[in-house]
N, C-alpha and C positions, 0 to 999 in steps of 0.2 A: 265252281265257285258257289253254287247254291247250297252245297252241303257245308260250306266253309264255316258258317256261323255256329252250327252245332258242333263241328269238329274242333273249332278253335277254343271254345269255352270248355269243352270236355278236356281238351289238351291243357288248358290252363290249370284245371284241377289236378290233372295227372302230373304236371310239372311240379306243383307244390308238394305232392306226395314224394316225388323223386328228390326234391330239394331237402326234405326232412332226412332222407337217407344219404344225402351228400352228393347227389348227382346234379349236374348243371343244366341238363336238357333232357327232354323226354320225347320219344317218337310215338305217335299215335297212328297205328295202321288204319287205313280207311278201306274202301271197297277194293276188291280184286274180282273183276268180272271177266269171264272168258266166253266168247261167242264164236260159233263156227257157221259157215255158210258155204254152199256149193255154187260155182258159177254155172248158170243155166243157159246164158246167151251173152254174146259179145258183139256189139256194133262198132266196128273199127272206125267207121267214118265219123261217128260222134263221140267215140271213146266211152260209150255207155256199156256198163256191165250189169246184167240182171243176176241177182243173187237169190238163193232159196235158203232161208234160215233153217238150220238143222234141228232146232228145238221145237218151233211151232209151225214149220212148213210155209210160212208167209214169204212172199216175194217182195223184193225191193230193187230199185235201180240206183246206181251211183255213176257219176261221171268221173273218169280218171283225169286228174289235172295234167297239163303238159309237162310238169316237172317229173311225172312218173315215167322214167326213162325205159323201164322194162315192160311196158304195157304189151308189146307185141309177143311177149313170152307167155301171157295168160292163155289158157285153153278152157273150153267148156268141159266141165267135170272137175276142174281143180277145186280143192277145198281151201278156203281162206279162214284163218284163225286170227281173231283180234283179242288181245289181252289188255285190259285197262286196270291200272293201279293208281292209288292215291294214298298219301300219308301227310301228316303234319308233324313238324318238330317245333316244340315250344321251349323257350329259354328265358329265364329270369334275367333281366338286364341289370348291370351294375349301375350304381348312381352316377349321373352325369355322362353316361355312355350315349353316343349320338344315335338319333332315331334312324330307322332304315325304311325305305319304300322302294323296292327293286323288283322288276319283272324280267325274267329271262325265258328263252325258249329255243328249241332247236329241233330240226328234223334230220335224221341220219339214215342214209340208205344202208340196207343190209349188204353183206359181202358174200352170202352163200350162193349155192347153185340156183336157187329159186328166188323170185322177187320177195323182198321184205323191207321193212322200214320201222323206225322208232321215232315217235314224236313226243316231246316232253316240254312241259312248262313248269316254271317255278316262280313263286312270289314270296318275298320276305317283307314283312311290315313290322313296325313297332306299334303296339296298342297299350293303352293305359287303363287300368282298373279304375272306374269312376263311381261304382256303386256295388255294394254287397248287401243282399237281403237274406239274413240267416233264417227268417221265417219260411221263405219259399226255396231256400238253397240256390238263389239266383245270383249271378254275377253279371255286371254290365261293363263292357269295355268300349273305348273309342279308339279310332285309328285315323289313318290318312283320309283326307277329303271329307272329314266330319262324319264318317259313318259311325254308327253305334249299334252294338249287338248286346242282347241280354239272353242268357241261357241258364238253365238249371244245371247245377254241378252235383253229381250223384255222390261223390266222396266227401262226406261231411267233415272228416278230419282235414282233408286238403283245403276245403273251404275255410276252415277256422284259421289256416295259415295265411290267407290272403289279407292284404291291406289296401284300402283305397290309396291310389297313387302309385302302386306297383306298376312297373313297366315290363312288358313281355315282348320278345322277338318271336314272331310266328312265321315259319316257312312251310308252305304247303307245295306239294309236288303232284302233278298229274302226268302219267305216262301211258302211251298207247303203242303197243307193239303189234305189228301186222305181219303175218307170214303166209306164204302160199305153198301148199303141198300139191304135188302132181296128182292128176287123176289116176285112180287105181285101175 
């Protein structure tokens, strides 16, 4: 959510460029981060796993929650890969369309031979454009619970299409996929 403010207003600008071309919504791809680590130690009594990051060699410990049913299948030397993705979809609302403020999330266990899982969250809100500053190419929007964000819009043509009072639906999604590969 900390990257939301920058992504949302960038998305707002991209939405308007898409609207000029006849599209109703625009997807703004966010970060895609992949990290791998090797299991160095496992303490079954506390469900603590010691991991060594393959990029920087640093060690970290995590505690496997009770919901992790396949904990007993983990072995020292197994490689864990975590993939994180995020994106935002922005859509210009039609006049008089109802506002939205919805949070959803789910964790799904993998079905493969090795332990894996996917955790995803999604939030959709309606925000209103309350100010546009052409001198600084900034847009300010407000949303649920009185929050307010101002950000620079890099696409000046898109910025010129915005009007104070425009309403946008913004849906952002975060997903984390974790998989375990057997020790070689």
